N, C-alpha and C positions, 0 to 999 in steps of 0.2 A: 204741288208736285205733278199734278196732271199736266199743267202747261209745260213743265220741263220735259215730260215724256213726249208731248206733241212736238216740241221744238227739236228734240233729238231725232224723232222720226222724220221730220221734215228734211233735215240735212243728211242724215245717215242713209235713208232709202235711195237718195240720188248718188251716193258715193260707193255704197257697198257692192254693187255689181261690177265695179271696175277692177282691173288687175292691180292697180296701184296700191290698194290696201294690202293685198297679199305680198306684193313685192317689197313694200316698205317694212312690213312685219318680218319678212324673211331676212332682210338685211340688218335688222336691229338685234343687238345683244340684250341680255337682261338688264344691264345698267341703263341702256338707252330707254327701255320700256319703263323702268322705275322713274327715270327723269321725266319722261313724257307724261306719265300719270300724275306725278307731283306738279309739274308745270300746268297741266290741264286743270287740276284742282285749284291751283292758285289763280289762274285766269278766270275760272268760273266764279270763284269767290269775289274777285276784284270787280268783275262785270256787274254782279248783282248787288254787292253790299258796299263797295268802296268808292266807285265812280259815281258822280252825281248826274246820272242820266234821268230823263223824265220817266217816271214810273219805278224808280228805284225802290226796292223793298225796304221799309223801315222796320227793323226788328223791335221787339218789345223793350221797353225801358229797363235798363239794368242788365241786359243780356251781354255778356262779354264776348270777345272774339272767339275763344275756344268753344263756348256754348253754341254760338251761331254756326261756326265752321263744322262742328260735328252733327248738329241737328239738321242743318239744311244743305250744306255743300257736299259733305260726304254721302249723305242719303241720296241727294240728287245725282251724284256721280255713279253711285251703285245702280240707281234706276236706269241711267244712261247706258251703263255696261250691260245690264240685262236686256234692254231694248236692242242694243247692237248685237248681242249674241243671238237673239231671236231673228234679227234681220239677216245676219250671216247664215244662220241655219236655213232660213227660208230660201235664200239664193243658192244653197248647196255648197257654201264655202267651208262647211265643217265636215263634209263627207270624207271619210278616210283620213282625217287629219288628227294628230295627237293633241293632247290637252295643252301643252305649252305653245304649239303653233296657233291653236284656236284662241288662247288667251292673248297671245301677241297681236293677232288680228283684231280682237275686241278692243285692246288698248289703243291701237292705231286708229280704229274707226271711232273710238270714243272721243278723240280730240275734236273733230268737227261736230260730233253729236253733242258734246258738252257745251260748246260755244252756241249751238242752236238752242239748247236747253236754257242757257243763261239769257240769251236775247229774248226768247219766248217768255221768260219770266218777267222781263222788263216791259213787254208790250201791254199786258193787262194787269 
């Protein structure tokens, strides 16, 4: 999980200060945000557990898809979202903004953050 946080930090810190995150979040409706979050979860799981990259994590024997998805992918995505909220707060992107706008920006920033987290998980 630590490597996932580091990977999320690596990509998100470079993207968070830009206006594109806020602009994309502003143009998205709630259905787009849900689709982006589900797509991000799917990509994150595929990168770490389904594709045969060097360093792919081998889950314990007998662990099913649902078990792995909830124990690792969902928890990793929640960590990525927390990291991205902190990064947005650090850069002042949450000042004077409502909950839904902040959540939208966190979901948008979590897409590259989750990919960074998944790739970082593969490196070591």
